[in-house]
C-alpha positions in Angstrom: 89.4 166.2 15.9 90.5 167.8 19.7 87.1 167.0 20.5 87.5 163.2 19.1 91.2 163.3 20.8 89.5 164.3 24.3 86.8 162.2 24.0 88.5 159.1 23.5 91.1 160.2 25.9 87.9 160.6 28.7 87.2 157.1 27.5 90.5 155.6 28.7 90.5 157.8 31.4 86.6 156.0 32.9 87.7 151.9 31.6 91.2 152.8 34.3 89.5 154.5 36.5 86.5 151.9 36.3 89.0 149.2 36.7 90.5 150.8 39.6 87.6 151.3 41.5 87.1 147.2 40.8 90.5 146.2 42.3 89.5 147.2 45.8 89.6 144.3 47.9 92.0 142.4 45.1 95.2 141.0 45.8 98.2 142.7 46.0 99.4 142.1 42.7 95.5 143.3 41.0 95.7 147.1 43.5 99.2 147.7 42.6 98.3 147.5 38.5 95.4 149.8 40.0 97.3 152.4 41.7 99.0 153.0 38.9 96.2 153.3 36.3 94.7 156.0 38.8 97.4 157.3 39.7 97.9 158.0 35.2 94.3 159.2 35.4 94.8 161.9 38.2 98.4 163.1 36.5 96.3 163.8 32.9 93.4 164.8 34.0 91.0 167.7 36.2 88.1 168.8 37.9 85.5 165.7 38.2 87.5 162.8 36.7 90.8 163.6 38.9 88.3 164.2 42.0 87.5 160.2 40.8 90.6 159.2 40.6 91.5 160.4 43.3 88.9 158.3 45.5 90.1 155.3 43.6 93.8 156.1 45.0 92.6 156.8 48.5 90.5 154.0 48.6 93.0 151.6 47.2 95.5 152.6 49.8 93.2 152.1 52.6 91.8 148.8 51.7 93.7 146.9 54.5 91.7 149.0 57.1 93.2 149.1 60.5 96.2 146.6 59.6 97.2 149.0 56.2 100.7 150.8 56.6 100.7 154.0 58.4 102.2 155.9 55.4 99.2 154.4 53.2 96.3 155.6 55.6 98.5 159.0 55.2 98.0 159.0 51.8 95.2 157.8 51.1 93.9 159.8 54.2 95.0 163.1 52.3 94.1 161.8 48.5 90.7 162.0 49.9 91.0 165.4 51.4 92.1 166.7 47.8 89.0 165.5 46.5 87.1 166.8 48.9 88.7 170.3 48.2 88.1 169.4 44.1 85.0 169.0 44.9 84.0 172.2 46.7 85.7 174.0 44.0 82.6 172.1 41.2 80.3 172.9 44.1 79.5 169.5 43.7 77.7 168.2 47.2 77.6 164.8 46.4 80.9 164.5 45.2 81.8 166.2 48.1 79.9 163.3 50.6 81.5 160.3 48.6 85.2 162.5 49.7 83.6 162.5 53.6 83.2 159.3 53.3 85.8 158.5 52.0 87.8 160.2 55.3 85.8 158.7 57.9 87.9 155.7 58.3 91.1 157.7 57.5 90.0 160.0 60.1 89.5 157.9 62.9 92.8 155.4 62.8 95.5 158.7 62.7 93.6 160.8 64.2 90.7 159.5 67.0 87.4 158.4 66.8 86.1 161.6 67.2 87.2 163.5 64.7 85.8 159.9 62.4 82.4 161.1 64.3 82.7 164.3 63.6 83.5 163.7 59.7 80.7 161.5 59.4 78.8 163.8 61.1 79.4 166.1 57.8 79.0 163.1 55.5 75.4 162.3 56.6 74.1 165.5 56.6 75.2 166.2 52.6 73.7 162.9 51.9 70.0 163.7 53.6 70.7 167.4 51.5 71.5 165.6 47.7 69.0 162.4 48.7 71.4 160.0 48.3 69.8 156.9 50.0 72.4 154.2 49.3 75.4 156.4 50.5 73.4 157.6 54.0 73.3 153.7 54.2 77.0 153.4 53.7 78.1 156.1 56.2 75.4 155.3 59.0 77.6 151.7 58.5 80.9 153.6 59.5 79.4 156.0 62.0 78.5 152.6 63.7 81.9 151.1 63.5 82.9 153.9 65.0 80.7 154.0 68.2 81.5 150.9 69.3 85.4 151.9 69.5 84.3 154.8 71.3 82.3 151.9 73.8 78.7 153.3 72.3 77.0 150.2 71.9 73.4 150.8 71.6 74.0 153.5 69.6 75.8 151.4 67.2 73.6 148.9 67.1 70.6 151.9 66.3 73.1 153.3 63.4 72.7 149.7 62.0 69.0 149.3 62.1 69.1 152.3 60.4 71.4 151.5 58.1 69.7 147.6 57.5 66.6 149.3 56.6 67.5 151.9 54.2 69.5 148.9 52.2 65.6 147.2 52.6 64.2 149.3 51.1 66.8 149.8 48.1 66.3 145.8 47.9 69.8 146.3 47.7 72.9 143.3 48.0 74.4 145.1 50.9 71.2 144.0 53.0 73.2 141.2 54.2 76.4 142.6 54.8 74.7 145.2 57.3 72.5 142.4 58.5 76.4 140.3 59.4 77.7 143.3 61.5 74.3 143.6 63.5 74.6 140.2 64.3 77.7 139.7 65.5 77.6 142.9 67.7 74.3 142.1 69.1 75.9 138.9 69.8 77.6 140.3 72.7 74.7 142.4 73.8 71.6 140.4 73.5 72.3 136.8 72.1 68.4 136.0 71.5 67.3 138.9 69.9 70.0 137.8 67.8 68.4 134.8 67.5 65.8 136.1 66.4 66.4 138.6 63.7 69.2 135.7 62.2 65.3 133.4 61.5 63.7 136.5 60.7 66.6 137.1 57.6 66.4 133.3 57.0 62.6 133.3 57.3 62.8 136.1 54.4 65.0 135.2 52.0 63.6 133.5 49.2 66.8 133.8 46.6 68.4 130.5 48.2 72.4 132.0 47.6 71.6 134.7 50.3 69.5 131.8 52.0 73.4 130.2 52.5 74.4 133.4 53.6 71.7 133.3 56.4 71.9 130.5 57.4 75.8 130.8 57.3 74.9 134.2 60.3 72.0 132.2 62.3 74.8 128.9 62.9 77.2 131.6 63.9 74.3 132.8 66.0 73.2 129.8 68.1 77.1 128.2 68.4 77.4 131.7 70.6 74.6 130.6 72.4 75.6 127.0 72.8 73.2 125.2 70.7 75.2 122.4 69.0 72.1 120.3 68.5 70.9 123.5 66.2 73.3 125.1 64.8 74.2 121.3 63.0 70.4 121.2 62.4 70.7 124.8 60.6 73.9 124.4 59.2 72.5 120.5 57.6 69.7 122.8 55.4 72.5 125.1 54.5 74.9 122.2 53.5 72.2 120.8 50.6 71.5 124.3 49.1 75.0 124.5 48.6 75.6 121.3 47.1 72.6 122.2 44.9 73.5 125.2 43.8 77.2 123.8 43.1 78.9 126.5 45.9 81.5 124.2 47.3 83.1 127.3 48.9 79.9 128.4 51.4 79.6 124.4 52.3 83.4 124.4 53.5 82.5 127.3 55.5 79.7 126.2 57.1 81.2 122.7 57.9 83.8 124.8 59.8 81.7 126.8 61.1 79.6 123.3 63.1 83.3 121.7 63.5 84.4 124.5 65.2 81.0 124.0 67.3 82.1 120.5 67.8 85.4 120.9 69.7 84.5 123.8 71.6 81.9 121.0 72.8 84.4 119.2 73.4 84.3 116.6 71.0 88.0 117.0 69.2 86.8 113.8 67.2 84.4 114.8 65.4 85.7 118.1 64.4 88.9 116.6 63.0 86.7 114.5 61.2 84.6 117.4 60.0 87.6 119.5 59.7 89.1 117.1 57.5 86.4 116.5 54.5 86.1 120.7 54.4 89.6 120.9 54.1 88.9 118.2 51.0 86.3 120.8 49.1 88.9 123.5 50.3 92.1 122.4 48.9 89.9 121.9 45.1 89.5 126.1 44.9 92.2 128.1 44.0 93.3 130.9 45.1 92.7 132.7 48.5 90.5 131.8 50.6 89.9 133.1 54.1 88.2 129.9 55.4 91.2 127.8 54.4 92.6 130.0 57.5 89.7 129.2 60.0 90.3 125.3 58.5 94.2 125.0 59.0 93.4 127.0 63.0 90.7 124.1 64.2 91.9 121.7 62.7 95.7 122.6 64.8 93.7 123.3 67.5 91.5 120.0 67.9 94.8 118.1 67.5 96.3 120.2 70.4 93.2 119.4 72.3 94.2 115.5 71.8 97.0 115.6 72.8 98.6 115.6 69.5 101.6 118.0 69.0 103.5 116.2 66.6 100.0 115.6 63.7 99.0 119.6 64.6 102.4 120.5 63.1 102.2 118.7 60.6 98.9 119.8 59.5 100.7 123.5 59.8 103.4 122.3 57.6 101.0 120.4 54.5 98.9 123.7 54.6 102.0 126.2 54.3 102.9 124.3 51.4 99.3 125.0 50.3 99.5 128.5 50.9 102.9 128.4 49.2 101.8 126.7 46.3 98.6 128.8 45.4 101.0 132.1 45.9 98.1 132.8 48.6 100.4 135.8 51.0 97.9 135.8 53.6 97.5 132.7 54.1 100.9 131.4 54.0 102.2 134.4 56.3 99.6 133.0 58.9 100.9 129.3 58.6 104.1 130.0 58.5 103.7 132.0 62.0 101.2 128.9 63.2 104.5 126.8 61.8 107.1 128.3 64.2 104.2 128.2 67.4 104.2 124.8 67.2 107.4 124.1 66.7 108.3 126.6 69.9 108.0 123.4 72.4 110.0 121.3 70.4 112.9 122.5 68.4 113.9 126.4 69.4 116.1 126.7 66.2 113.0 125.2 64.3 111.0 127.3 65.9 113.3 130.4 65.5 113.7 129.9 61.6 110.6 129.8 61.1 109.5 133.0 62.7 111.8 134.9 60.8 110.6 132.8 57.4 107.1 133.9 59.0 107.9 137.7 59.4 109.3 137.8 56.2 106.5 136.8 54.3 104.4 138.5 56.2 105.6 141.3 55.3 106.2 141.0 51.9 102.5 139.7 52.3 102.0 143.2 53.8 100.2 141.6 57.3 101.0 144.0 59.6 99.1 142.2 62.8 100.4 138.9 62.0 104.1 140.5 61.1 104.1 142.2 65.0 102.9 139.1 66.1 106.3 136.9 64.3 108.7 139.1 65.4 106.9 139.5 69.3 107.1 135.3 68.3 111.4 135.8 68.0 111.5 137.4 71.1 110.2 134.5 73.1 112.2 132.0 71.8 115.4 133.6 71.7 114.3 134.3 75.2 114.2 130.5 75.3 117.4 130.2 73.4 118.9 132.9 76.8 120.0 135.3 73.5 118.3 137.7 75.5 120.0 141.2 73.5 118.4 139.5 70.5 115.7 138.5 72.4 114.9 142.2 73.5 115.4 144.0 70.4 113.1 141.4 68.7 110.6 142.8 72.2 111.4 146.2 70.7 110.5 146.4 67.0 107.6 144.0 68.2 107.1 146.7 70.1 106.5 149.5 67.5 104.8 147.2 65.3 102.2 147.6 68.1 102.5 150.6 68.5 101.5 151.9 65.1 99.0 149.1 64.9 97.4 151.3 68.4 97.0 147.6 70.1 98.2 148.3 73.5 97.7 145.4 75.6 100.4 143.5 73.3 103.0 146.6 73.3 102.7 145.7 77.1 103.2 142.6 76.2 106.3 143.5 74.9 107.2 145.9 77.3 107.8 143.1 79.6 109.8 140.8 77.1 112.2 143.7 76.9 112.0 144.4 80.5 112.8 140.7 82.0 115.4 139.9 78.7 117.3 143.3 79.7 117.8 142.7 83.2 119.0 139.2 82.3 121.3 140.6 80.2 122.6 142.5 82.4 123.5 139.5 84.7 124.8 137.8 81.1 127.2 141.3 81.3 128.2 141.2 85.0 125.5 142.7 87.2 125.3 141.3 90.6 123.7 142.4 93.5 125.5 143.5 96.6 128.7 143.2 94.2 131.9 144.8 95.8 133.1 145.8 92.2 131.0 148.0 89.8 128.8 146.6 86.8 130.3 146.8 83.5 128.9 149.1 81.7 126.9 147.1 79.7 125.3 146.0 82.4 124.5 149.3 83.5 122.8 150.5 80.1 120.4 146.7 80.0 119.6 147.7 83.3 118.5 150.7 82.9 116.6 149.8 79.6 115.2 147.4 81.8 113.5 149.9 84.2 112.5 151.9 81.2 111.2 149.1 79.6 109.2 148.2 82.8 107.8 151.5 83.6 106.7 152.5 79.7 104.4 148.9 80.3 103.3 150.1 83.3 102.2 153.4 82.6 100.0 152.4 80.3 98.5 149.5 82.3 96.9 152.3 84.1 95.4 153.9 80.8 94.9 149.9 79.6 92.1 148.1 80.4 93.7 144.7 80.6 91.2 141.7 80.5 92.7 139.9 78.0 95.4 139.6 80.2 95.6 141.4 83.6 98.6 139.3 84.9 101.4 141.7 83.3 101.0 144.4 85.9 102.3 142.4 88.1 104.8 140.4 85.8 106.0 144.3 85.0 105.9 144.9 88.6 108.3 142.3 89.3 110.5 143.0 86.1 111.0 146.1 87.8 111.6 144.5 90.9 114.1 142.8 89.2 116.3 145.7 87.9 115.9 147.4 91.1 117.8 144.6 92.9 120.6 144.2 90.5 121.5 148.0 91.0 120.9 147.1 94.6 117.9 149.4 95.1 116.1 146.8 97.8 113.6 148.9 99.5 111.9 149.9 95.7 112.3 146.9 94.8 110.3 145.4 97.9 107.8 148.3 96.9 107.0 146.8 93.5 107.0 143.7 95.3 104.3 144.5 97.5 101.7 145.5 94.6 103.0 142.7 92.3 101.9 140.0 95.4 98.7 142.2 95.8 98.0 141.1 92.3 98.7 137.6 91.4 96.1 137.3 94.9 93.6 139.0 93.6 94.2 136.4 90.1 94.4 133.7 92.7 97.9 132.2 90.6 100.1 130.6 93.4 102.6 130.2 91.1 103.2 133.5 90.2 102.5 134.8 93.4 104.8 132.6 95.0 107.3 133.5 92.3 107.2 137.4 93.9 107.1 135.9 97.2 110.8 134.0 96.9 112.1 137.3 95.2 111.0 139.2 97.6 112.9 136.9 100.2 116.0 137.8 98.1 115.4 141.2 98.8 114.7 141.3 102.4 118.0 139.4 103.3 119.9 141.4 101.8 118.2 144.7 103.9 119.0 141.7 106.5 115.1 141.3 107.7 115.9 137.5 108.3 112.7 136.4 109.9 110.8 138.7 106.9 112.1 136.9 104.3 111.6 133.4 106.3 107.9 134.4 106.7 107.8 135.2 102.8 109.7 131.5 101.7 107.9 129.9 104.0 104.2 131.5 102.6 106.1 131.0 99.3 107.2 127.4 100.1 102.6 126.6 101.1 102.0 128.0 97.5 104.5 126.4 95.2 102.8 122.7 97.3 99.5 123.8 96.6 99.6 124.2 93.1 102.4 121.3 92.5 105.2 123.3 91.6 108.1 120.6 92.6 110.6 122.8 91.5 109.5 125.6 92.8 109.0 124.1 96.2 112.9 122.4 96.2 114.1 125.9 95.1 111.9 127.5 98.5 112.9 124.4 100.8 117.1 125.1 99.8 117.0 128.4 100.4 114.9 128.3 104.2 117.4 125.9 104.8 120.1 128.2 103.6 118.6 131.2 106.2 118.2 128.7 109.3 121.9 127.9 109.0 123.2 128.5 111.7 126.3 130.1 110.3 123.4 132.6 107.9 123.3 135.3 110.0 124.2 136.7 113.9 121.5 135.2 116.5 119.7 137.6 118.0 120.8 138.8 121.9 118.1 137.0 124.3 116.5 139.9 125.5 116.8 142.1 122.6 113.3 142.5 120.3 114.1 142.3 116.3 114.2 144.9 114.5 111.4 145.8 112.0 112.2 147.9 109.1 109.5 150.1 108.7 106.5 149.6 105.6 105.4 146.3 106.3 105.1 144.4 103.4 102.1 142.6 102.0 102.5 138.7 103.2 103.4 139.8 106.7 99.6 141.3 106.9 100.0 142.2 110.1 102.0 139.7 111.7 103.8 140.1 114.5 107.9 139.1 113.0 109.0 135.9 114.7 112.8 135.3 115.7 114.4 132.8 113.9 114.4 130.5 117.3 110.9 130.4 116.8 110.0 130.0 113.2 112.3 126.6 113.4 111.3 126.0 117.1 109.0 122.7 117.1 105.0 124.1 117.4 103.4 124.1 120.7 99.9 122.7 121.2 97.4 124.6 121.2 94.5 125.1 124.2 91.4 124.1 122.6 88.4 121.7 123.6 88.1 118.2 122.8 87.3 116.8 119.0 84.7 117.3 118.2 82.6 113.6 117.5 82.4 114.0 113.3 79.3 111.8 113.4 77.2 113.7 115.4 78.4 117.2 114.2 76.3 120.8 113.7 77.6 123.6 111.2 77.2 125.4 114.8 80.4 123.4 116.2 81.8 123.7 113.3 82.5 127.5 113.0 82.8 127.1 116.8 85.6 124.9 116.4 87.2 126.7 113.8 86.5 130.0 115.7 88.2 128.9 118.9 91.2 127.2 116.9 91.5 131.2 115.3 91.3 132.5 118.0 93.8 130.3 120.0 96.3 131.1 116.7 96.0 134.7 116.7 96.2 135.5 120.2 93.0 136.8 120.6 89.5 136.6 122.2 86.8 134.9 120.2 84.3 137.7 119.4 87.0 139.3 118.2 87.5 138.2 115.0 84.4 138.8 112.4 83.8 135.4 110.6 83.9 137.2 107.1 87.3 138.8 107.8 90.2 136.9 105.8 92.7 135.8 108.9 95.7 136.5 107.1 94.3 139.9 107.5 93.4 139.5 111.1 96.8 139.4 112.3 97.6 134.9 111.9 101.4 134.6 110.6 102.0 132.1 107.7 103.5 130.2 110.4 100.3 130.5 112.8 98.0 129.2 109.4 100.0 126.2 109.9 99.3 125.0 113.7 95.9 126.3 112.9 95.7 123.2 109.8 97.6 121.1 112.0 95.3 121.7 115.2 92.0 121.2 113.0 93.0 118.1 111.9 93.3 116.8 115.1 90.0 118.7 116.7 88.1 117.4 113.2 88.9 113.8 112.8 88.4 112.0 109.7 88.6 115.6 107.8 91.7 115.5 106.0 92.5 119.6 105.2 94.6 121.1 102.2 98.1 122.7 104.0 97.0 125.8 102.2 94.1 126.1 104.1 93.9 129.1 105.5 95.0 130.3 101.7 92.2 128.6 99.9 89.5 129.5 102.3 90.5 133.0 104.0 87.7 133.1 106.9 85.6 131.5 109.6 82.9 131.1 107.5 84.0 129.9 104.0 86.4 126.9 106.1 83.8 126.1 108.3 81.5 125.9 105.2 84.4 123.5 103.0 84.5 120.7 106.7 80.2 120.5 107.0 80.7 119.8 102.6 83.5 117.7 104.0 82.0 115.7 106.4 79.1 115.2 104.2 81.1 114.1 101.5 83.4 112.8 103.3 85.9 114.2 100.8 87.4 117.2 100.2 88.3 118.5 96.5 91.8 119.4 95.7 91.6 122.5 94.5 89.4 125.2 96.0 86.1 126.8 94.8 86.2 130.3 93.4 89.6 130.8 92.8 91.8 129.8 89.5 95.1 129.2 88.1 95.0 131.9 85.1 96.9 130.1 81.5 98.7 133.4 80.7 98.1 134.6 77.0 102.4 134.5 76.5 104.0 131.4 75.9 104.9 129.0 78.6 108.4 129.9 78.2 110.0 127.3 80.3 112.1 127.7 83.6 112.9 131.1 82.5 109.9 132.1 83.7 110.7 132.1 86.9 110.7 135.4 88.5 111.8 134.6 92.1 115.8 134.9 92.2 117.9 132.3 93.2 119.4 132.9 97.1 122.5 129.5 96.4 125.2 131.3 96.6 127.1 130.5 99.9 130.3 132.3 99.7 128.4 135.8 100.7 124.6 137.5 100.0 125.4 138.5 95.6 123.2 136.4 93.8 123.1 135.2 90.3 119.7 134.4 89.0 120.2 133.9 85.6 
């Protein structure tokens, strides 16, 4: 009788565990039921069955991968370790190998990629010992993932190729999954090799369902190569197969791929047409579907590229309603976030409400990355609403979420948000530069928080490779400088701004460089270094003019008018030399300090030869003329200026740059030269080449070749994103810049 009960109990446990193991990858409700079932087996069994229950729990806890909650990851890894100890007690190497495979990713996410590779090596050895080829292939796949994180892409390719070979020999359905991972890796290393492999895989497949999957891979590679027509041709064959086999989801997925390719090729209208057809198919499919999210993002992107912001928002709202009706928590979270981002440009109150709802939906849907993005968006909206205290709190919350996800770049962006809003909060609480009254306690605390956040972000930039947003380094320096300025630490602020201006100059971002110069001008004014303050303002003015920032240009002109006013500062004695503080800032670039009288005086004529006959001009004559004028404005001999050396590094000031442009305009009749000539074409060689091209074409492009305006990954924060201070207070030298 006892034996019968044990047999019945064992069968019951087997059924519960089978269901739990099958629930991995399912929806949240199914997984919660599976966790309860596996826990029941774990508590009421021992030995091999208990180890299996622990492995099922580990897989369910870590199912979302790196985006799983830290507590789930820790608990899942703990379950896998406990299962391994049981396997050792049972002296079951195959079971121990399964436990080690389950531990690989958890060790990598919670400890380090090196720890993941160490566990993977142990697992691989055991797989070879027990000759479990399928588990060996799975281990190699996991090793490839962690080799990518370690930057060893060639080893990752080798691991995936070995895994693929094993699955081919086993004729496993996992073959296509591994091939897809290999192709995505090769797309960034050798796209032609990826194409050859995808084409070979398609030719090899005789099963029609497998051919559809292979076609999707080939289309993805072709689009990566920019071969749109080939991708369309391949997708037509795949779509016909989908129709033949009654696979609407796969058909819609192929259509979305092609639509994305159309959009990338600049044909937004056709992208919308194909995307809408795909969405009509997807609407009939119940339950969660990743292609629905792709369709939503595609259609919104296409509408935005057409300048139809309202239509894009309407699309996002329709998708949100759909995801809510089919109870797709993940889709609802992403749709809510997209609605908030689109509403940001239209209605701040609605955008904030949507962002808060998106964060709540993401939290309930256990979408950690989307939750972090939604909280960050809340901070950005609150910044635009000038609710800086709340914005700072949301930025700190988002930073904590991104830290858990080990997304350093987003964490740095949150540091910037926190630093900027903290310094603005300090201004709201009464902090003022050079104020005779001590700042209120709340303002002092906010300033310290601003400095702390900026320092934390700058520390991370030194160890992070900021490929997507290198401008964050300069923005953090400017945020720190603002806090230092309000604290009255003007020299320290200038040190930060020297580095920030150089950073923006390297990136070719004229507007941010101009903003940094405006802030530097305020600090120079507070230090009574007025000629240098004028110098910084003049350079900032030229940069604003170049990037057509009328608001910045007006602000710079107003500040220049104040600085040049007779009452702005006492005039120096006739024979006195201007006092120069130690440490020449970057915008001075070894230039001689110009007294205010010189800054406001009419520019003298330069000694130069006759104007050139542009009908008979040669490259040699142009270069000689440019060199002659450069020597005249810098006060050097012709042969002292190297042709490739930037003139601003050879002693040319911003005022001299303007003089050079004016003189060349006279000496090169008929050629229109930009106001920012020396900044756009910094060396004699570059300037001469541009003039020769302009002479031949009788035109000059509006913006310089090789330099670009950067478009931030951070959202447009409008007027509040001006870094420069506004020196408009005529009563004294206090500044309220927020």
